[in-house]
N, C-alpha and C positions, 0 to 999 in steps of 0.2 A: 526753366519756362519761357526765356525771351520769345517774344510774339510780335515781330516783325511788324508784322499787319497792324500796330498800334503806334507805330512811329508817327509822328505829323508827316504829312506829304508838302510841307514847307520846313522852311528852315524858320523857328520860333526866334522871336527875340523880346527881349525885356528885364527884367529887375526883379527882385525878392523888394516885397511892398508891406510893409508894416504901421501901417495909419493908426496904429493903438501905441505905437513911439511918439508919434507927432510932438511937437513943442508951437509948430507953428505952419501955415499954408491953410490947405482946406483939401478935400477930397477932390471936390468937382476940379477944380483949377488943375487939380496933380494929375489926374486922369487925362486931361483935354490934353496936359505937354505931353505925356505917353502916347496917344494917340498921335498926335502930331510928330511924334520921334519912330512914327512907326510901330510902336510897341503891340507884340501881338499875345505879351505871355507876361504874368505876373505871378511871383509866388509867395502866400502869404500862410500864418498863422501856424507854422514849425514851433516856435519860440516862445508861447505864452501859456501856458496851461494851467497858471494863475489865476491869470483873464479868464478860459472858457469855465475855468471849477472852481470859483471863489473859495468853495467848500467844500466839504466831501459829500460829492451826492449834489451837486449843487449846481446845476450848469445856466450857465450865461453865455448864449451863441447868437443872439441876433444884431450884436455889436459889429460882425463880418459882413450883416445882409447886405447895406450901402455897396461897401467895398464890390461884392460880385456884382453888386445889379449895375455899379456904374459902370463897371471893366464890359462886361455881356451889350451894355447899351454902345459902348462903343468897337467893339467887336474884339475886344482884349479875352483873351482866354485864361483861366486859371489854373494855376497846380497846388493845391491844399494839402498842408502838412498837416501830421499825426504830433504833439508836443511834447511827447515822451522821453525826449534827450533834457528836459527842462525842469527837473523834478518840485512841484510847488512847497512851500515850509510846513504847511498841515501836513502835507502826508509824511515829511523829514520828521515831522514831532512825533509820529506812531509807533516808528520801532528804530530803535536808535542802529539795529543791525543792518537797516536800508541803505547806508552808508556801506558803498563797494572799497574793499581790503585794496592797498595797493603792495599791501604786504602782509603777510598772517598777524592779525591782530593791529595792523595798521589802518583806521581806517580813513579813507579820503576825506576830509574836514567840508564843511557843506559852504557854498557861496560863490564857486563856479558856476558848471553842469555836467551833468553827465557823473555822478560821484555815483550813483545809487547800482545796487548790485541788481543787473538785471533780471535774473533767475529768481530774486525772490517772491513766495507767494501773493504777499501785502502792494507791493509795487506790479505786477504784472493783475491782479484783481480790479486796482484803482484805473491802469493806463489803459486797459480795456472799457472801462466803465466809459470814460472820456475820448477812445477812437468810437464807438457805436453813437455814442452823443452828436458829436461833427459830423460823423459820416450819413447817420442818417436824417440830420438837419440837410445837410447841405449835395448831397450824391445827385439826387434830379437835379440841382443848379445847372443851366445850359452852360454856363461860364464855365461850369468845371470839365477837362479836357485829362486831369490824373493826379493822383495822391503820391505825396511823398511819406515813406515812413520814417518815423524819425528822422535823426541827423548825423552823418559824420560819424559812423556807429563805430566800437571797435577803442577806445580811444585808450584803454589800459587794461594791464589782465587781470583777472580777478580771483584774488587769494582767498575768499569767503570761507567757514567752514563747509558752509552747503556745495559751495562751487569743487572743492575740494573731495567732497563723498562723491559726488557727479563725477568727477574724474577716477576716483577707485573704482566706481562701476564701471566706466567706460573702457579703463582698460582690464575689467573681468569679462567683460563683454569681449574685446578683443583677442586677450591670451589665454584667459581662460581659467588658466589657476599659475599660480607663486611660482612653482617651477619652471614653466614653461616663461616668464618674465624673466627669471632668473638665469635663463639661458641666453634667451634672447636679447638683453642687453649686459650681457656682461657680468651679472653683479660681485662673482665671485671676487673682483676688482674691488681692494679695499675691504674686502671683508662686507660687502652689502648686500649678500643674500637675504634675504625673509621670507618668512616663516610664513606669514597669513596678510592679508591684505591690507590690513591697519597696521603695518610695521612699515610701510611706506612712508618715506619722510617726507615733510613738505617741500614745498619747489622754493622756498627763500635761502637756503643754503646749497642747494643742488648743485655737484660736480659734471654730473653724467650727460653728454650730449645727446644720449638716446632718451632719458630723460627729460631732457630742455625741449628734444622734438614733438616730442608725443604731446607734451604738455601744452605745445603754439598750436600744433592742430586742433586739442580738445578746445581752446580757448578760441578758435577761430572756427569753431563749429558750435558755440555757443552766441556766439554772434550773428552767425548764417540761420540760427533758430530759433533767436529771437525776430530776425525781420521778418522773416518765413513765418510768425507767430502773426503778427502783424499782417503782412500783406493777407494773409489769410481774414482776418477779421473785415481788414478793408475791400475783400471782395465782394464778401457777401451783401457787398454795399453798391458800390459800383458797377455802374454803367459798361454794357460790352463794348465801347466808343472807349472808355477810361481808362488808361496806364497805371499802374501801381511800378512803385521805384523806391530806392531812395538814394542820397547822396553820401557817395563816396569822399575821403578824404585818403589817398591811397598809401602814405605812410602809416597810416594807425598801425597798430602792434595788431591788435588781434581780428585781424581781417585777413582772409580768402576771396579777393576781390571775384576769382571764377566760380567758389563755391555760393558768393553771395550773391551774382546776380542771377543765378540759376534761378532761382525764388522768385524771380522778379520778373516784368514783361520790358524793360529796357534800361539798361546800364546808365545810370548818372554819376558826374565825380566834378571838385571843385578845380579846377585846375589854377592855381596861384601864382604868379610870378615877379619877378622883378622887371623894373620897366627902366626907363632911359638908358644908362650906355647898357644896360647888362641886357637890353637887344638890339645890339651893336655888333654886328659880326666882327669879329678878330678885338673883341675888345673882351679881358676877362674880367667879372664882378664875382668873388667868394660864393658859395650857398652857405649861410651858415647855419641855416633851419632845413628838417627833413619835408614841411609842407610847402613850401617854395620852390618853385625851382630859379637857375639862373642860365641864359644864356638862349640865342635862338633856338638852337639845338635842342634844349631843356623844357623847349616849349613843346615842339614837333614831339617830344619825346612825351610829355603829358596828354598830348592828343592818341598818339599810338596804346597809349600804356592804357587807355581809357575804352578806343576800340578794341581792345585785346581780350574785355572781360569776357564777354560776348562773341566776338569776333564778329560785329555789328556796328553800326552806327551808336553815337550815344547821345546825351544830352548833356550840356556843361551848365548845372545847375547854378554855380557860383564862381564869377570871376573879376579880377581886378576892374572897378571904373577907375579909382586913381591907386591913391595908395593904398597897402595892407601893411597889417600890422596894427597894434595895441596902443600903440604911444607916438610921443614925435618924435622919436628917434629914428624911424623906419617909416620916410613922409616921400615916396620916389614918385610924385606926379608925374604922367607919361608926357613926354616930348609927344607938340601936335603930330597927329599921325600916325602914334603907335598903337590908340586903339583899333583901329581900325585894320591893320596888320595884323598883332594880335587875336581879332574876331578872325580874320578870314584861316588866317594859317589854323587857326581850332577846326572850323569848316572846311578845309582842305584834306584834314587830318579827319572827316566821319564824324562833327556834330553837327546835329538836327536840332539845337538851339543854344542861343548863348546867352544867360542870364544874368546881370551883372549884381553883385553883391556891394550895396542896396541902393535903391532908391533915393535915399535923402541921407547924407550922413547926419549920426542920431548923435544929440545935448548933452548924454551922460554915459557912464558906464563904462569898461573896460576899453569900450572902441569905438569911442567917440573920436577919434581921428583916422577911424578905418574909413575912406575917403568913397561917399557913394554918386549915381549920378549927379545928384545938385547937393550945393554946398549947404552947412548951417544957416544959410539963411534964407534958403528953400529958392531964391533966384538964379532962372538958366544959365550958365557961361557958356566958357567953352568946354568943360568935358561933355554936358547935356549939347554940345552942337556939333561934336565930332560920332555921338555916339548916335544921334537923330542921325547925321550924313551915313553912317555905318546900317542903322537899323533903313533906310529908306534903298540903299543897295542891297540891302539882303531882300528886302521884298522885291524887288525888281530884278533881280536874277532867283528869283521862286521858280520859275518854272523851268531856269535851263538845271537849276540843283536836284529838280527833282527827282530822287532815287539816286544820288549819287553817295559813289563807291571810291575810298581814296585809292589808287595805283602804287603798289610796294614791289619792288625788284629782287629783296633778301629779308626772308626771316630769321625772328631774331627768337630764340629758344627763352621762354623767364621759367623760374620753378622756384616759387615760392618757400619748397621746403628749404633748398639753399639758402635762401636770402634767408630765412630764419634759424637757420642750423649757423648761418654765420654773423650773425647779430651775436649770437653767446657762442662761437667758436671759430671766431677768424683766422682767416690764412694769413692776411697781411699786418702788418705794425703802423700805425698812427704815424704823425711826423716826431711825435715824444717817445718814440719806444713803444710804445701801449699798445696793446690787441687794438684795433680796427672794428668797429663793431659794423660799419659801416663795407665792410670789404668786398660785399656781396651789390653795391650799388656801384660800387668806384669801380667794379671789373663789368658788371654788365655796362653800365653807362659808358666806358672808354671805347665799347665795340661801337653804342649808338652812334654815339658824337662820331666816331670813325666815316661809319656808315652815309651819316650824315655830311660832312665834309669831304668826305669822296664820293658828293651828290645823287646820290640812291635814297631811296624812298625806303622807309620798315615797314615789313610788317610783326609785329610783337607776339606770341605766342606760347601760351603756356604749355608746361610739359605732356600736360593728361589731354592739350589741344590736339598737341599732334600726336602723340598714341592712337586718339580716337580716330585719324585720317586715313582714308587709303592711301597707300603711301605713293602707291604712280600719278596719281590726282593731284597728291601733297607735292611731287617734283614736278609734276607739269605745270601748278602756279608758282613755285619757289624754287626754283632751280638751284639756286644757294641756301643752307641752312647754318646760319653761325649759334653756335654753342658756347657763349664766352665763359661760363663757366657751369657744370650740372656735379655738384661730390654726394645730394642724395638721388638716387635713379636705383630702381634695383636692376633683374637681369635683362627684363620684360622691356624694358624703358632704352637699356643700353643695346640691344636685340633688332629695337626700331629704328635706333640710328643708324645702325648697321647696313640695314634694310631699304633703307632711304639713300644710302651712296649706291647701294647695289641695285637699285632702279633706276641712276644717271642723276642724282643730286651732287652737288659739291657740297661734303660736310664740313666744316671748319671748326675745331671744337680749342679752350681753353684750357686752362690751369686747372687744376684739381677737376673735371672731367672725369667719368666712371672709377673713380680714386673711393668714393661710399658706397656703402647700400643705402637700402629703404630706409636704415635707422641709424643712418650716418656710422655706421662702424666702417673702419679702416676694411678693405677688398683682403679675403688671401689668396691673394695674387698679386704679379706683376702690370704695375698702371700703364696705362689707363683702363687696365679689366676686359672686361668684354670687347672691347673695342681694339685693343693695341693688334691683334690678327690684322684685321682689315685698314689698320692707321699702319702697317709694317714697322713701328716704333715702341719703343717698350723703355720705363725708367726704375727703380728701385730708392733714388736718391735725390732730393733738390737740397732749396735753400733760400733760405728769406735773403734780399738786397739789400742792404742798409745804403747803398747808392745807387743809382743807374748805371749801367751793363752795357758796354756798345755793344752791336749786332751789326754786322757783315754779311752781303747778301748781293748778288749783281742784280735779284726779282725784284726785292725793293728798296736800293741804296739806302741800307743804315736806318741808324734808327737806334735805339734806348732801350734795353728791358729794365721794366720800374718793380721791386716789389716782393716779388719770384722767381724764382728757375728752377725747371728740372732739365736733369742729367740727363739729357734723351741720346738713346742708344736707337739707332737707326737700324731695323733689321726688315730691308726688303722698303723701305723708304725712297725716294729722294730727299736731299739734305738739301733745303732752298732757304735757310739762313743758320751762320756759327755764333756763338759768342768772342766775340773780340778780346773779352779782356773777363778780369774777376775770376773764381773758382771753374770754371767750368770754359774759361779761354779755348776754344778751338772745337766747340762739342756743339752737336746741332742744337740749335734755338726752334727752328722752325721744320718740319719735315712733311712732304705730300707723296701720294700713295694712288695711283690709280686701282679702284676696287670694284668689281662687278663693269656694272656701267657709267660709274661716278668713279668718285673721286674724295680720300679725307685727307685733310689737312690737320697738321698736328702742333699748336703754338704753346711753347713748352716754357713761355714765360707773359707774366702784363706786360707789353708793346705799348711805349710814349703814343702820344699823341700821330706824332708823323709815320710811324712805325702803323700801328693800328688802319692808321688813312693808306697806305701802302699797300697793305694786306687787304683790305676792302676792297679796291680800285682793280686789285689783283683777281682775288673772288666773284666780280661780279662786272664783271668789263663792260656791258651791257645795258646803261640804265633808261628809265622812259625818259628823262632828260638830254640822254647824250649825244642827239644833233642839236641840242642848244648851243649857242655860245652868247657866255651874260659875265660883267665884271661880279667881280670879288665878292662884295655884300648884299650879292640879288640870288634869290632862291626859286627855282625853280621846281612845282609841283604841280601834281597832277591825278584825277580819277576820271571816272567815268561814269556819263549820267544817261541812261539808254543807248544809243547807239552815237551818243557824241564824245569826244574828252572836253574836258577841262581842264585850262591851266593858270595856275596863281601864281604869278610873277611879281615877286616882293621886292624893295629895298631896304634893307635894313639897315642905314645908314644916314649922315645929317647932310649927304654929298649928293647931286645928282648921278645916276646911274640909265644902262645900257642894256636892253637885252635882243637877242636874235635870237628869230623863229629859225627851224632849219632849212637852211638854203632850198629845199627841193619846193617849199610852202611858196616861196617869193615873198615872203608875207617883209611889210619893214619894220626897220630897227624899233624897237619900243623905248620911249623914255620915262624914265619911272624921276619922280623928285624926290626930293631928302624922305623917307619914312612915309615910304609910295606902295600902291600894293596894285597892281590891274588883272581883271580877271578877262581870260578870252577862253571862245568856245570854239573847238575846232569841228568842221566840219568838212566834209567829204565830197570833194566834187568830183563828176564820174570826168570828167577829162583832164583836170589842172593838179589834183589831189587836194592836200588840205590847204585849208581856206582858215583864215583865224579873224573870229567874229567879236569887236571888243563887248564887253558886258553893255546892257541896254543904255545908263545915263552916262557911258560914255562916249560917245556917238557924238561926229560930228556933225552938227545943223549943216543942212546942203546950203 
């Protein structure tokens, strides 16, 4: 239901603002500071159900009025949140079964947030009441431009009896009878055949990949339905120019972001990332949690993931103002300049709003040291000044970025089903030799980062989105499609990949692609299944790799395989690289074959970063920034805005760096200060060709 006309025609800029939390400062003074920082939006109201409704059915709504009035008086728009993710104590006390169960019979203890069973009728009853009360009160306020329903949904899988009963009904709707389920899931194995639906075991001890995949699909549908339910209520009150969204934390276990945003007007997400040296190209800072990223490439990937949800520009509802995390130990305040670098990187990948979390660092609670735009003192400091400077830049760039869409040189296929399957049943081992539940991210990220290192811009495309596209149109837009891994795929999906190559595309596929079907069952044919003939290669043996294995091949200049190796047999394909050691020494590691008007390349192992980068450079020989020359710590990204192309040239290092526009343009070298970013507008001159015009505030005075 994504509605492009509800996207703002300018880059919105601001922060989440919670006047109800405040210990110091004053509303009018802070709104003035926001206006001085070129804020155009704030987000309010989503975290305080007990303030909105202190007793059942008793609503206190007027406390927000001064915030909305003050914002509107200063030309600051407002995104109004529904507070359903933070259940008030009086509601919890009504029924102990309101608590969501993280395992059967194991209730989430109260005291955090989002502990509730979102399917419980009592929860829905009171949630609807507070949503309607807030929306009815404020929908007509001129400051309101949109609504955020709930907040970062899907934090855990629900195991409540009501949920399990719903799962049984969902299965019956899909399979009709237990004999079909027995056959499709292969329940002859381990004597697991059932005679009736009530004999199906609970998910806690489940070892069946087929069960687990369907369980994850059902959980995602529960969350999608919950958000769609809230959106329907809000739309009864919303005006025609007010959008409805939710903010997505992309590694939450119970979401399918593609499905989720179909019920909303615009995608919104919360990209958090490590700062300081984690934003220095060439430095590795480990990522120790799924909800934040580390590395410049990973920041870009977060932007491309948000774009992928609806294949459209998106809103950033939360991102770093400074430190992130819930205590002192994770306190990495940005180096000077990194705020603008990161903010403009997200804009370069399609963000139509940058909103920091939050305006002022809170004085109490678990997030006391989650840094805001203002510190605990409430007095503006360096962070405020840098954010204000970025606000002014985005304000001045507004006309340039109207309708901006990021460029992409290559498409990467993303599979939520395969990701969920690999979290339960992974192909790779972790550092200790156990199952690596992050196998999917490990494989996908390797190819995404390789594309980044190769200087190409990526478009992440969900498997279902690819399948919905006209093949020839997709080939014209993306001459190269990389499928890092696609274990869960039905026959039609694999046939669509073959048609892509036949139509002229270069299809690059990685390990486990084509091996499983739509229920994660191993296909009863030589791998890679229905891709084998087009690829001209097959295998029926494979091995884990306990240590890196060398790869030889003149095309890529060598490298190593990590974690996994297929014993490939070339059957019409050219051998592009071979294993130089290990169990499959001398056998093909990478093959390539012309098919139809295109080509299929099969990568039979997980390449290390250097090898993966070489593969991407070979597969995508011409990129948008190919004619630019720039120092190693510089990135050059681009997008279209009407008839113009906008370039973002960024220096991700503490030393000055230089970038040179294409020689044919006659443009002067661009000298970048440490942690600096320049925006250029490329316009076409009929006589001289491309002309690069600096962003407005960087034009030198005459």
